[in-house]
SEFIZA-3560 file (N, C-alpha, C; in Angstrom, 3 decimals):
REM SEFIZA-3560
<numar><xx>-29.500</xx><yy>-31.656</yy><zz>11.156</zz><atom>N</atom></numar>
<numar><xx>-28.395</xx><yy>-30.934</yy><zz>10.080</zz><atom>CA</atom></numar>
<numar><xx>-27.988</xx><yy>-29.982</yy><zz>11.354</zz><atom>C</atom></numar>
<numar><xx>-26.524</xx><yy>-29.810</yy><zz>11.197</zz><atom>N</atom></numar>
<numar><xx>-26.198</xx><yy>-28.804</yy><zz>12.136</zz><atom>CA</atom></numar>
<numar><xx>-25.367</xx><yy>-27.737</yy><zz>11.221</zz><atom>C</atom></numar>
<numar><xx>-25.297</xx><yy>-26.708</yy><zz>11.384</zz><atom>N</atom></numar>
<numar><xx>-24.487</xx><yy>-25.303</yy><zz>10.835</zz><atom>CA</atom></numar>
<numar><xx>-23.365</xx><yy>-25.155</yy><zz>11.886</zz><atom>C</atom></numar>
<numar><xx>-22.575</xx><yy>-24.996</yy><zz>11.643</zz><atom>N</atom></numar>
<numar><xx>-21.189</xx><yy>-24.453</yy><zz>12.455</zz><atom>CA</atom></numar>
<numar><xx>-20.656</xx><yy>-23.262</yy><zz>11.748</zz><atom>C</atom></numar>
<numar><xx>-20.851</xx><yy>-22.301</yy><zz>12.556</zz><atom>N</atom></numar>
<numar><xx>-20.001</xx><yy>-20.906</yy><zz>12.051</zz><atom>CA</atom></numar>
<numar><xx>-18.805</xx><yy>-20.949</yy><zz>12.948</zz><atom>C</atom></numar>
<numar><xx>-18.067</xx><yy>-19.694</yy><zz>12.479</zz><atom>N</atom></numar>
<numar><xx>-16.546</xx><yy>-19.603</yy><zz>13.260</zz><atom>CA</atom></numar>
<numar><xx>-16.967</xx><yy>-18.904</yy><zz>14.545</zz><atom>C</atom></numar>
<numar><xx>-16.133</xx><yy>-19.493</yy><zz>15.728</zz><atom>N</atom></numar>
<numar><xx>-16.736</xx><yy>-19.038</yy><zz>16.970</zz><atom>CA</atom></numar>
<numar><xx>-16.090</xx><yy>-17.535</yy><zz>17.224</zz><atom>C</atom></numar>
<numar><xx>-16.841</xx><yy>-16.932</yy><zz>18.061</zz><atom>N</atom></numar>
<numar><xx>-16.296</xx><yy>-15.711</yy><zz>18.428</zz><atom>CA</atom></numar>
<numar><xx>-14.963</xx><yy>-15.587</yy><zz>18.867</zz><atom>C</atom></numar>
<numar><xx>-13.892</xx><yy>-14.491</yy><zz>18.499</zz><atom>N</atom></numar>
<numar><xx>-12.793</xx><yy>-14.559</yy><zz>18.964</zz><atom>CA</atom></numar>
<numar><xx>-11.763</xx><yy>-15.476</yy><zz>18.253</zz><atom>C</atom></numar>
<numar><xx>-12.324</xx><yy>-16.307</yy><zz>17.279</zz><atom>N</atom></numar>
<numar><xx>-11.370</xx><yy>-17.438</yy><zz>16.871</zz><atom>CA</atom></numar>
<numar><xx>-11.277</xx><yy>-17.248</yy><zz>15.378</zz><atom>C</atom></numar>
<numar><xx>-10.730</xx><yy>-16.355</yy><zz>14.986</zz><atom>N</atom></numar>
<numar><xx>-10.256</xx><yy>-16.264</yy><zz>13.409</zz><atom>CA</atom></numar>
<numar><xx>-9.789</xx><yy>-17.379</yy><zz>12.703</zz><atom>C</atom></numar>
<numar><xx>-8.905</xx><yy>-18.051</yy><zz>13.484</zz><atom>N</atom></numar>
<numar><xx>-8.051</xx><yy>-19.368</yy><zz>12.751</zz><atom>CA</atom></numar>
<numar><xx>-9.216</xx><yy>-20.242</yy><zz>12.383</zz><atom>C</atom></numar>
<numar><xx>-10.358</xx><yy>-20.399</yy><zz>12.634</zz><atom>N</atom></numar>
<numar><xx>-11.606</xx><yy>-21.430</yy><zz>12.450</zz><atom>CA</atom></numar>
<numar><xx>-11.785</xx><yy>-21.180</yy><zz>11.168</zz><atom>C</atom></numar>
<numar><xx>-11.487</xx><yy>-20.348</yy><zz>10.219</zz><atom>N</atom></numar>
<numar><xx>-11.619</xx><yy>-20.072</yy><zz>8.726</zz><atom>CA</atom></numar>
<numar><xx>-10.713</xx><yy>-19.092</yy><zz>8.589</zz><atom>C</atom></numar>
<numar><xx>-9.461</xx><yy>-19.302</yy><zz>8.495</zz><atom>N</atom></numar>
<numar><xx>-8.255</xx><yy>-18.229</yy><zz>7.974</zz><atom>CA</atom></numar>
<numar><xx>-8.301</xx><yy>-17.503</yy><zz>6.764</zz><atom>C</atom></numar>
<numar><xx>-8.858</xx><yy>-18.327</yy><zz>5.741</zz><atom>N</atom></numar>
<numar><xx>-9.034</xx><yy>-17.720</yy><zz>4.542</zz><atom>CA</atom></numar>
<numar><xx>-9.694</xx><yy>-16.624</yy><zz>4.388</zz><atom>C</atom></numar>
<numar><xx>-11.173</xx><yy>-16.642</yy><zz>4.963</zz><atom>N</atom></numar>
<numar><xx>-12.164</xx><yy>-15.863</yy><zz>4.521</zz><atom>CA</atom></numar>
<numar><xx>-11.779</xx><yy>-14.499</yy><zz>6.048</zz><atom>C</atom></numar>
<numar><xx>-11.002</xx><yy>-14.831</yy><zz>7.199</zz><atom>N</atom></numar>
<numar><xx>-10.496</xx><yy>-13.722</yy><zz>7.777</zz><atom>CA</atom></numar>
<numar><xx>-9.263</xx><yy>-12.860</yy><zz>6.926</zz><atom>C</atom></numar>
<numar><xx>-8.646</xx><yy>-13.595</yy><zz>6.146</zz><atom>N</atom></numar>
<numar><xx>-7.333</xx><yy>-12.804</yy><zz>5.407</zz><atom>CA</atom></numar>
<numar><xx>-8.012</xx><yy>-11.884</yy><zz>4.559</zz><atom>C</atom></numar>
<numar><xx>-9.062</xx><yy>-12.448</yy><zz>3.798</zz><atom>N</atom></numar>
<numar><xx>-9.899</xx><yy>-11.597</yy><zz>2.864</zz><atom>CA</atom></numar>
<numar><xx>-10.478</xx><yy>-10.411</yy><zz>3.679</zz><atom>C</atom></numar>
<numar><xx>-11.396</xx><yy>-10.762</yy><zz>4.554</zz><atom>N</atom></numar>
<numar><xx>-11.976</xx><yy>-9.633</yy><zz>5.226</zz><atom>CA</atom></numar>
<numar><xx>-10.880</xx><yy>-8.437</yy><zz>5.670</zz><atom>C</atom></numar>
<numar><xx>-9.888</xx><yy>-8.859</yy><zz>6.379</zz><atom>N</atom></numar>
<numar><xx>-8.859</xx><yy>-8.167</yy><zz>6.558</zz><atom>CA</atom></numar>
<numar><xx>-8.550</xx><yy>-7.195</yy><zz>5.316</zz><atom>C</atom></numar>
<numar><xx>-8.056</xx><yy>-7.813</yy><zz>4.320</zz><atom>N</atom></numar>
<numar><xx>-7.506</xx><yy>-6.828</yy><zz>3.198</zz><atom>CA</atom></numar>
<numar><xx>-8.861</xx><yy>-6.296</yy><zz>2.552</zz><atom>C</atom></numar>
<numar><xx>-9.858</xx><yy>-6.511</yy><zz>2.501</zz><atom>N</atom></numar>
<numar><xx>-10.860</xx><yy>-5.749</yy><zz>2.421</zz><atom>CA</atom></numar>
<numar><xx>-11.082</xx><yy>-4.427</yy><zz>3.236</zz><atom>C</atom></numar>
<numar><xx>-10.818</xx><yy>-4.583</yy><zz>4.313</zz><atom>N</atom></numar>
<numar><xx>-11.034</xx><yy>-3.761</yy><zz>5.363</zz><atom>CA</atom></numar>
<numar><xx>-9.940</xx><yy>-2.782</yy><zz>4.972</zz><atom>C</atom></numar>
<numar><xx>-8.677</xx><yy>-3.253</yy><zz>5.024</zz><atom>N</atom></numar>
<numar><xx>-7.580</xx><yy>-2.407</yy><zz>4.898</zz><atom>CA</atom></numar>
<numar><xx>-7.001</xx><yy>-1.646</yy><zz>3.573</zz><atom>C</atom></numar>
<numar><xx>-7.550</xx><yy>-2.408</yy><zz>2.638</zz><atom>N</atom></numar>
<numar><xx>-7.599</xx><yy>-1.843</yy><zz>1.297</zz><atom>CA</atom></numar>
<numar><xx>-8.657</xx><yy>-0.930</yy><zz>0.883</zz><atom>C</atom></numar>
<numar><xx>-9.847</xx><yy>-0.810</yy><zz>1.343</zz><atom>N</atom></numar>
<numar><xx>-11.263</xx><yy>-0.258</yy><zz>0.884</zz><atom>CA</atom></numar>
<numar><xx>-11.846</xx><yy>0.591</yy><zz>1.566</zz><atom>C</atom></numar>
<numar><xx>-12.473</xx><yy>-0.387</yy><zz>2.822</zz><atom>N</atom></numar>
<numar><xx>-13.150</xx><yy>0.206</yy><zz>3.512</zz><atom>CA</atom></numar>
<numar><xx>-12.579</xx><yy>1.321</yy><zz>4.500</zz><atom>C</atom></numar>
<numar><xx>-11.439</xx><yy>1.073</yy><zz>4.653</zz><atom>N</atom></numar>
<numar><xx>-10.926</xx><yy>1.905</yy><zz>5.760</zz><atom>CA</atom></numar>
<numar><xx>-10.452</xx><yy>3.193</yy><zz>5.300</zz><atom>C</atom></numar>
<numar><xx>-10.319</xx><yy>3.104</yy><zz>3.781</zz><atom>N</atom></numar>
<numar><xx>-9.843</xx><yy>4.267</yy><zz>3.100</zz><atom>CA</atom></numar>
<numar><xx>-10.771</xx><yy>5.400</yy><zz>2.593</zz><atom>C</atom></numar>
<numar><xx>-12.094</xx><yy>4.866</yy><zz>2.392</zz><atom>N</atom></numar>
<numar><xx>-13.369</xx><yy>5.698</yy><zz>1.972</zz><atom>CA</atom></numar>
<numar><xx>-14.446</xx><yy>5.966</yy><zz>3.265</zz><atom>C</atom></numar>
<numar><xx>-14.788</xx><yy>7.315</yy><zz>2.820</zz><atom>N</atom></numar>
<numar><xx>-16.170</xx><yy>7.872</yy><zz>3.703</zz><atom>CA</atom></numar>
<numar><xx>-17.130</xx><yy>7.385</yy><zz>2.579</zz><atom>C</atom></numar>
<numar><xx>-18.091</xx><yy>7.012</yy><zz>2.815</zz><atom>N</atom></numar>
<numar><xx>-19.189</xx><yy>6.793</yy><zz>1.921</zz><atom>CA</atom></numar>
<numar><xx>-20.233</xx><yy>7.473</yy><zz>2.006</zz><atom>C</atom></numar>
<numar><xx>-20.542</xx><yy>8.754</yy><zz>1.044</zz><atom>N</atom></numar>
<numar><xx>-21.729</xx><yy>9.265</yy><zz>1.018</zz><atom>CA</atom></numar>
<numar><xx>-23.038</xx><yy>8.773</yy><zz>1.041</zz><atom>C</atom></numar>
<numar><xx>-23.354</xx><yy>7.541</yy><zz>0.439</zz><atom>N</atom></numar>
<numar><xx>-24.584</xx><yy>6.749</yy><zz>0.278</zz><atom>CA</atom></numar>
<numar><xx>-24.209</xx><yy>5.366</yy><zz>-0.274</zz><atom>C</atom></numar>
<numar><xx>-25.054</xx><yy>4.657</yy><zz>-0.354</zz><atom>N</atom></numar>
<numar><xx>-25.179</xx><yy>3.333</yy><zz>-0.677</zz><atom>CA</atom></numar>
<numar><xx>-24.575</xx><yy>3.217</yy><zz>-2.236</zz><atom>C</atom></numar>
<numar><xx>-24.955</xx><yy>4.045</yy><zz>-2.819</zz><atom>N</atom></numar>
<numar><xx>-24.440</xx><yy>4.095</yy><zz>-4.284</zz><atom>CA</atom></numar>
<numar><xx>-23.025</xx><yy>4.223</yy><zz>-4.444</zz><atom>C</atom></numar>
<numar><xx>-22.674</xx><yy>4.874</yy><zz>-3.865</zz><atom>N</atom></numar>
<numar><xx>-21.135</xx><yy>5.726</yy><zz>-4.054</zz><atom>CA</atom></numar>
<numar><xx>-20.340</xx><yy>4.063</yy><zz>-3.437</zz><atom>C</atom></numar>
<numar><xx>-20.713</xx><yy>3.743</yy><zz>-2.216</zz><atom>N</atom></numar>
<numar><xx>-20.022</xx><yy>2.497</yy><zz>-1.519</zz><atom>CA</atom></numar>
<numar><xx>-19.906</xx><yy>1.359</yy><zz>-2.618</zz><atom>C</atom></numar>
<numar><xx>-21.349</xx><yy>1.013</yy><zz>-3.292</zz><atom>N</atom></numar>
<numar><xx>-21.355</xx><yy>-0.014</yy><zz>-4.190</zz><atom>CA</atom></numar>
<numar><xx>-20.489</xx><yy>0.005</yy><zz>-5.201</zz><atom>C</atom></numar>
<numar><xx>-20.290</xx><yy>1.220</yy><zz>-5.831</zz><atom>N</atom></numar>
<numar><xx>-19.184</xx><yy>1.594</yy><zz>-6.968</zz><atom>CA</atom></numar>
<numar><xx>-17.847</xx><yy>1.073</yy><zz>-6.315</zz><atom>C</atom></numar>
<numar><xx>-17.553</xx><yy>1.798</yy><zz>-5.476</zz><atom>N</atom></numar>
<numar><xx>-16.053</xx><yy>1.874</yy><zz>-4.803</zz><atom>CA</atom></numar>
<numar><xx>-15.698</xx><yy>0.428</yy><zz>-4.415</zz><atom>C</atom></numar>
<numar><xx>-16.614</xx><yy>-0.425</yy><zz>-3.648</zz><atom>N</atom></numar>
<numar><xx>-16.377</xx><yy>-1.796</yy><zz>-3.463</zz><atom>CA</atom></numar>
<numar><xx>-16.378</xx><yy>-2.597</yy><zz>-4.944</zz><atom>C</atom></numar>
<numar><xx>-17.237</xx><yy>-2.539</yy><zz>-5.882</zz><atom>N</atom></numar>
<numar><xx>-17.219</xx><yy>-3.427</yy><zz>-6.810</zz><atom>CA</atom></numar>
<numar><xx>-15.733</xx><yy>-2.644</yy><zz>-7.898</zz><atom>C</atom></numar>
<numar><xx>-15.471</xx><yy>-1.536</yy><zz>-7.632</zz><atom>N</atom></numar>
<numar><xx>-14.029</xx><yy>-1.531</yy><zz>-8.299</zz><atom>CA</atom></numar>
<numar><xx>-12.604</xx><yy>-2.143</yy><zz>-7.582</zz><atom>C</atom></numar>
<numar><xx>-12.989</xx><yy>-2.447</yy><zz>-6.187</zz><atom>N</atom></numar>
<numar><xx>-11.768</xx><yy>-2.846</yy><zz>-5.521</zz><atom>CA</atom></numar>
<numar><xx>-11.916</xx><yy>-4.214</yy><zz>-6.201</zz><atom>C</atom></numar>
<numar><xx>-13.323</xx><yy>-4.761</yy><zz>-5.908</zz><atom>N</atom></numar>
<numar><xx>-13.631</xx><yy>-6.317</yy><zz>-6.096</zz><atom>CA</atom></numar>
<numar><xx>-13.108</xx><yy>-6.696</yy><zz>-7.664</zz><atom>C</atom></numar>
<numar><xx>-13.016</xx><yy>-6.186</yy><zz>-8.360</zz><atom>N</atom></numar>
<numar><xx>-12.756</xx><yy>-5.888</yy><zz>-9.723</zz><atom>CA</atom></numar>
<numar><xx>-10.965</xx><yy>-6.222</yy><zz>-9.937</zz><atom>C</atom></numar>
<numar><xx>-10.606</xx><yy>-5.137</yy><zz>-9.281</zz><atom>N</atom></numar>
<numar><xx>-9.321</xx><yy>-5.203</yy><zz>-8.774</zz><atom>CA</atom></numar>
<numar><xx>-8.662</xx><yy>-6.595</yy><zz>-8.432</zz><atom>C</atom></numar>
<numar><xx>-8.850</xx><yy>-6.595</yy><zz>-7.366</zz><atom>N</atom></numar>
<numar><xx>-8.668</xx><yy>-7.884</yy><zz>-6.593</zz><atom>CA</atom></numar>
<numar><xx>-8.730</xx><yy>-9.439</yy><zz>-7.402</zz><atom>C</atom></numar>
<numar><xx>-10.262</xx><yy>-9.376</yy><zz>-8.000</zz><atom>N</atom></numar>
<numar><xx>-10.520</xx><yy>-10.826</yy><zz>-8.875</zz><atom>CA</atom></numar>
<numar><xx>-9.807</xx><yy>-10.960</yy><zz>-10.008</zz><atom>C</atom></numar>
<numar><xx>-9.345</xx><yy>-9.578</yy><zz>-10.725</zz><atom>N</atom></numar>
<numar><xx>-8.765</xx><yy>-9.664</yy><zz>-12.197</zz><atom>CA</atom></numar>
<numar><xx>-7.513</xx><yy>-9.293</yy><zz>-12.224</zz><atom>C</atom></numar>
<numar><xx>-7.086</xx><yy>-8.447</yy><zz>-11.569</zz><atom>N</atom></numar>
<numar><xx>-5.716</xx><yy>-7.560</yy><zz>-11.925</zz><atom>CA</atom></numar>
<numar><xx>-4.472</xx><yy>-7.871</yy><zz>-10.988</zz><atom>C</atom></numar>
<numar><xx>-4.480</xx><yy>-8.097</yy><zz>-9.730</zz><atom>N</atom></numar>
<numar><xx>-3.747</xx><yy>-8.228</yy><zz>-8.810</zz><atom>CA</atom></numar>
<numar><xx>-3.213</xx><yy>-9.618</yy><zz>-8.784</zz><atom>C</atom></numar>
<numar><xx>-1.833</xx><yy>-9.852</yy><zz>-8.639</zz><atom>N</atom></numar>
<numar><xx>-1.230</xx><yy>-11.461</yy><zz>-8.434</zz><atom>CA</atom></numar>
<numar><xx>-1.859</xx><yy>-12.049</yy><zz>-6.978</zz><atom>C</atom></numar>
<numar><xx>-2.133</xx><yy>-13.241</yy><zz>-7.018</zz><atom>N</atom></numar>
<numar><xx>-2.332</xx><yy>-13.946</yy><zz>-5.832</zz><atom>CA</atom></numar>
<numar><xx>-1.111</xx><yy>-15.140</yy><zz>-6.007</zz><atom>C</atom></numar>
<numar><xx>-1.224</xx><yy>-15.132</yy><zz>-4.290</zz><atom>N</atom></numar>
<numar><xx>-0.077</xx><yy>-16.370</yy><zz>-4.017</zz><atom>CA</atom></numar>
<numar><xx>-0.524</xx><yy>-17.706</yy><zz>-4.453</zz><atom>C</atom></numar>
<numar><xx>-1.772</xx><yy>-18.017</yy><zz>-4.087</zz><atom>N</atom></numar>
<numar><xx>-2.364</xx><yy>-19.439</yy><zz>-4.559</zz><atom>CA</atom></numar>
<numar><xx>-2.403</xx><yy>-19.620</yy><zz>-5.860</zz><atom>C</atom></numar>
<numar><xx>-2.225</xx><yy>-18.490</yy><zz>-6.972</zz><atom>N</atom></numar>
<numar><xx>-2.191</xx><yy>-18.866</yy><zz>-8.239</zz><atom>CA</atom></numar>
<numar><xx>-0.647</xx><yy>-18.595</yy><zz>-8.858</zz><atom>C</atom></numar>
<numar><xx>0.508</xx><yy>-19.189</yy><zz>-7.821</zz><atom>N</atom></numar>
<numar><xx>1.592</xx><yy>-18.799</yy><zz>-8.636</zz><atom>CA</atom></numar>
<numar><xx>2.221</xx><yy>-17.417</yy><zz>-8.681</zz><atom>C</atom></numar>
<numar><xx>1.366</xx><yy>-16.189</yy><zz>-7.963</zz><atom>N</atom></numar>
<numar><xx>1.678</xx><yy>-14.985</yy><zz>-7.990</zz><atom>CA</atom></numar>
<numar><xx>1.399</xx><yy>-14.312</yy><zz>-9.256</zz><atom>C</atom></numar>
<numar><xx>0.342</xx><yy>-14.948</yy><zz>-9.755</zz><atom>N</atom></numar>
<numar><xx>-0.352</xx><yy>-14.435</yy><zz>-11.275</zz><atom>CA</atom></numar>
<numar><xx>-1.674</xx><yy>-13.894</yy><zz>-10.794</zz><atom>C</atom></numar>
<numar><xx>-1.895</xx><yy>-13.038</yy><zz>-11.833</zz><atom>N</atom></numar>
<numar><xx>-3.262</xx><yy>-12.450</yy><zz>-11.664</zz><atom>CA</atom></numar>
<numar><xx>-4.470</xx><yy>-13.512</yy><zz>-12.064</zz><atom>C</atom></numar>
<numar><xx>-5.713</xx><yy>-13.657</yy><zz>-11.682</zz><atom>N</atom></numar>
<numar><xx>-6.327</xx><yy>-14.590</yy><zz>-12.308</zz><atom>CA</atom></numar>
<numar><xx>-6.754</xx><yy>-14.789</yy><zz>-13.578</zz><atom>C</atom></numar>
<numar><xx>-6.951</xx><yy>-13.404</yy><zz>-14.174</zz><atom>N</atom></numar>
<numar><xx>-7.118</xx><yy>-13.501</yy><zz>-15.752</zz><atom>CA</atom></numar>
<numar><xx>-5.895</xx><yy>-14.053</yy><zz>-16.427</zz><atom>C</atom></numar>
<numar><xx>-4.707</xx><yy>-13.760</yy><zz>-16.179</zz><atom>N</atom></numar>
<numar><xx>-3.542</xx><yy>-14.626</yy><zz>-16.671</zz><atom>CA</atom></numar>
<numar><xx>-3.252</xx><yy>-16.036</yy><zz>-16.148</zz><atom>C</atom></numar>
<numar><xx>-3.877</xx><yy>-16.149</yy><zz>-14.994</zz><atom>N</atom></numar>
<numar><xx>-3.863</xx><yy>-17.709</yy><zz>-14.286</zz><atom>CA</atom></numar>
<numar><xx>-4.690</xx><yy>-18.810</yy><zz>-15.189</zz><atom>C</atom></numar>
<numar><xx>-5.549</xx><yy>-17.797</yy><zz>-15.494</zz><atom>N</atom></numar>
<numar><xx>-6.735</xx><yy>-18.747</yy><zz>-16.518</zz><atom>CA</atom></numar>
<numar><xx>-6.310</xx><yy>-18.946</yy><zz>-17.623</zz><atom>C</atom></numar>
<numar><xx>-5.762</xx><yy>-17.795</yy><zz>-18.512</zz><atom>N</atom></numar>
<numar><xx>-5.199</xx><yy>-17.930</yy><zz>-19.548</zz><atom>CA</atom></numar>
<numar><xx>-3.953</xx><yy>-19.277</yy><zz>-19.971</zz><atom>C</atom></numar>
<numar><xx>-3.480</xx><yy>-18.902</yy><zz>-18.919</zz><atom>N</atom></numar>
<numar><xx>-2.380</xx><yy>-20.079</yy><zz>-18.813</zz><atom>CA</atom></numar>
<numar><xx>-2.667</xx><yy>-21.722</yy><zz>-18.674</zz><atom>C</atom></numar>
<numar><xx>-3.756</xx><yy>-21.667</yy><zz>-17.739</zz><atom>N</atom></numar>
<numar><xx>-4.333</xx><yy>-23.044</yy><zz>-17.712</zz><atom>CA</atom></numar>
<numar><xx>-5.148</xx><yy>-23.589</yy><zz>-18.327</zz><atom>C</atom></numar>
<numar><xx>-6.069</xx><yy>-22.662</yy><zz>-19.457</zz><atom>N</atom></numar>
<numar><xx>-7.142</xx><yy>-22.925</yy><zz>-20.105</zz><atom>CA</atom></numar>
<numar><xx>-8.331</xx><yy>-23.066</yy><zz>-19.213</zz><atom>C</atom></numar>
<numar><xx>-8.294</xx><yy>-22.506</yy><zz>-18.073</zz><atom>N</atom></numar>
<numar><xx>-9.415</xx><yy>-22.627</yy><zz>-17.742</zz><atom>CA</atom></numar>
<numar><xx>-10.445</xx><yy>-21.294</yy><zz>-17.976</zz><atom>C</atom></numar>
<numar><xx>-11.569</xx><yy>-21.221</yy><zz>-17.765</zz><atom>N</atom></numar>
<numar><xx>-12.583</xx><yy>-20.143</yy><zz>-18.110</zz><atom>CA</atom></numar>
<numar><xx>-12.793</xx><yy>-19.450</yy><zz>-17.076</zz><atom>C</atom></numar>
<numar><xx>-12.590</xx><yy>-17.892</yy><zz>-17.465</zz><atom>N</atom></numar>
<numar><xx>-12.339</xx><yy>-17.116</yy><zz>-16.452</zz><atom>CA</atom></numar>
<numar><xx>-13.661</xx><yy>-16.038</yy><zz>-16.625</zz><atom>C</atom></numar>
<numar><xx>-14.841</xx><yy>-16.315</yy><zz>-15.539</zz><atom>N</atom></numar>
<numar><xx>-15.688</xx><yy>-15.210</yy><zz>-15.470</zz><atom>CA</atom></numar>
<numar><xx>-15.980</xx><yy>-14.153</yy><zz>-14.740</zz><atom>C</atom></numar>
<numar><xx>-16.896</xx><yy>-13.423</yy><zz>-14.611</zz><atom>N</atom></numar>
<numar><xx>-16.841</xx><yy>-12.037</yy><zz>-13.900</zz><atom>CA</atom></numar>
<numar><xx>-17.183</xx><yy>-12.192</yy><zz>-12.456</zz><atom>C</atom></numar>
<numar><xx>-17.506</xx><yy>-13.712</yy><zz>-12.054</zz><atom>N</atom></numar>
<numar><xx>-17.403</xx><yy>-13.850</yy><zz>-10.686</zz><atom>CA</atom></numar>
<numar><xx>-16.233</xx><yy>-14.360</yy><zz>-10.175</zz><atom>C</atom></numar>
<numar><xx>-15.207</xx><yy>-14.680</yy><zz>-11.258</zz><atom>N</atom></numar>
<numar><xx>-14.033</xx><yy>-15.148</yy><zz>-10.931</zz><atom>CA</atom></numar>
<numar><xx>-13.750</xx><yy>-16.633</yy><zz>-11.818</zz><atom>C</atom></numar>
<numar><xx>-12.680</xx><yy>-17.392</yy><zz>-11.321</zz><atom>N</atom></numar>
<numar><xx>-11.962</xx><yy>-18.647</yy><zz>-11.866</zz><atom>CA</atom></numar>
<numar><xx>-13.349</xx><yy>-19.402</yy><zz>-12.001</zz><atom>C</atom></numar>
<numar><xx>-13.305</xx><yy>-20.301</yy><zz>-13.048</zz><atom>N</atom></numar>
<numar><xx>-14.437</xx><yy>-21.427</yy><zz>-12.731</zz><atom>CA</atom></numar>
<numar><xx>-13.509</xx><yy>-22.624</yy><zz>-13.255</zz><atom>C</atom></numar>
<numar><xx>-14.197</xx><yy>-23.870</yy><zz>-12.473</zz><atom>N</atom></numar>
<numar><xx>-13.487</xx><yy>-25.097</yy><zz>-12.740</zz><atom>CA</atom></numar>
<numar><xx>-13.786</xx><yy>-25.558</yy><zz>-14.100</zz><atom>C</atom></numar>
<numar><xx>-14.926</xx><yy>-25.114</yy><zz>-14.743</zz><atom>N</atom></numar>
<numar><xx>-14.958</xx><yy>-25.801</yy><zz>-16.465</zz><atom>CA</atom></numar>
<numar><xx>-13.626</xx><yy>-25.253</yy><zz>-17.183</zz><atom>C</atom></numar>
<numar><xx>-13.498</xx><yy>-25.974</yy><zz>-18.203</zz><atom>N</atom></numar>
<numar><xx>-12.254</xx><yy>-26.041</yy><zz>-19.338</zz><atom>CA</atom></numar>
<numar><xx>-13.115</xx><yy>-25.370</yy><zz>-20.573</zz><atom>C</atom></numar>
<numar><xx>-12.409</xx><yy>-24.460</yy><zz>-21.095</zz><atom>N</atom></numar>
<numar><xx>-12.955</xx><yy>-24.138</yy><zz>-22.695</zz><atom>CA</atom></numar>
<numar><xx>-13.272</xx><yy>-25.142</yy><zz>-23.597</zz><atom>C</atom></numar>
//
């Protein structure tokens, strides 16, 4: 078994995660100075919830994930969309 990782300096190896990482960095990490790990956890969790629950996603027809789940009949859990149906 061999595990392949993205090659250094080759962000196109996994463009989806590179896009997410850039968004997290631009919209959350670069905007805050964290006083301690508890504050960092709270701010990153608030950003994560907004990203996963409220904001529109192009892959979902520019709908927020919660609304997309309601319209398609998929279950929406705390970690995001699940493949299981109601």
